[in-house]
C-alpha positions in Angstrom: 71.5 11.2 -100.8 72.1 10.5 -104.4 74.3 12.9 -106.5 72.6 14.7 -109.3 73.6 13.9 -112.9 74.9 16.5 -115.3 72.6 17.6 -118.1 74.7 15.9 -120.8 75.6 12.8 -118.8 74.0 9.7 -120.2 70.7 11.4 -121.1 68.9 10.3 -124.2 66.3 12.4 -126.0 63.4 9.8 -125.9 61.3 12.0 -128.2 64.0 11.6 -130.9 63.7 7.8 -130.7 59.9 7.5 -130.4 59.1 10.3 -132.9 62.2 10.9 -135.1 60.2 13.0 -137.5 59.8 15.8 -134.9 63.5 16.1 -134.4 65.2 15.1 -137.7 64.1 15.9 -141.3 66.2 13.1 -143.0 68.1 10.0 -142.0 71.4 11.6 -143.0 70.7 14.2 -140.3 70.8 11.5 -137.7 74.0 10.1 -139.1 75.7 13.5 -139.0 74.5 14.5 -135.6 77.6 15.3 -133.5 76.4 14.6 -130.0 74.5 11.3 -130.5 76.3 8.0 -129.7 76.4 5.2 -132.3 73.8 3.2 -130.3 71.5 6.2 -130.1 71.7 6.8 -133.9 70.9 3.1 -134.5 67.9 3.3 -132.2 66.6 6.4 -133.9 67.0 5.0 -137.4 65.6 1.6 -136.4 62.5 3.4 -135.0 62.2 5.3 -138.2 62.5 2.1 -140.3 59.9 0.2 -138.3 56.5 -0.7 -139.8 54.8 1.6 -137.4 56.1 4.6 -139.5 55.1 3.0 -142.8 52.4 4.5 -145.0 49.6 2.0 -145.5 49.1 2.7 -149.2 52.9 2.7 -150.0 54.8 0.5 -147.6 58.2 1.5 -149.0 57.7 5.0 -147.6 58.1 6.0 -144.0 56.4 9.0 -142.5 56.8 9.2 -138.7 54.7 11.7 -136.8 55.9 15.3 -137.3 57.8 14.6 -140.6 57.2 17.1 -143.4 57.8 14.7 -146.3 57.9 10.9 -146.4 61.3 9.1 -146.7 62.1 5.9 -148.6 63.0 2.9 -146.5 66.1 2.6 -148.7 67.4 5.9 -147.5 67.0 4.8 -143.9 68.7 1.5 -144.5 71.6 3.4 -146.3 71.9 5.6 -143.3 72.2 2.5 -141.1 74.9 1.1 -143.4 76.8 4.4 -143.2 77.0 3.9 -139.4 78.9 0.6 -140.0 81.6 2.3 -142.1 82.2 -1.0 -143.9 82.2 -1.8 -147.6 78.7 -2.2 -149.1 79.8 -5.3 -151.1 82.5 -7.1 -149.0 85.4 -8.6 -150.9 85.2 -12.2 -152.0 82.5 -12.0 -154.7 79.6 -14.3 -155.1 79.8 -17.6 -153.1 80.3 -20.6 -155.3 78.2 -23.7 -154.8 80.2 -26.9 -154.7 78.9 -30.2 -156.1 78.0 -32.9 -153.6 80.7 -35.6 -153.2 78.2 -38.4 -153.7 77.1 -37.1 -157.1 80.7 -36.8 -158.3 81.5 -40.4 -157.6 78.5 -41.7 -159.5 
């Protein structure tokens, strides 16, 4: 006989991943949700950012089923970046292109 699992033990709200608009109003709500793991937040935001949620006449907007107002793709991507907690522009600046060695010798 298998033991039963607790209600909060490793259970993911599949509705939040498939239809994030029915559970969350904005991507920042996903980021600030206290009981979701990092991977669950990524899955929800990735689902929200997918082309399946795009508005045909305006592809930069996403309107998943159940959402009251469309959200810009940039807001979803910013929420994904916020999960990384790293700098938006890493140090080091713009990469410099070096001249080819063969050309310098000629």
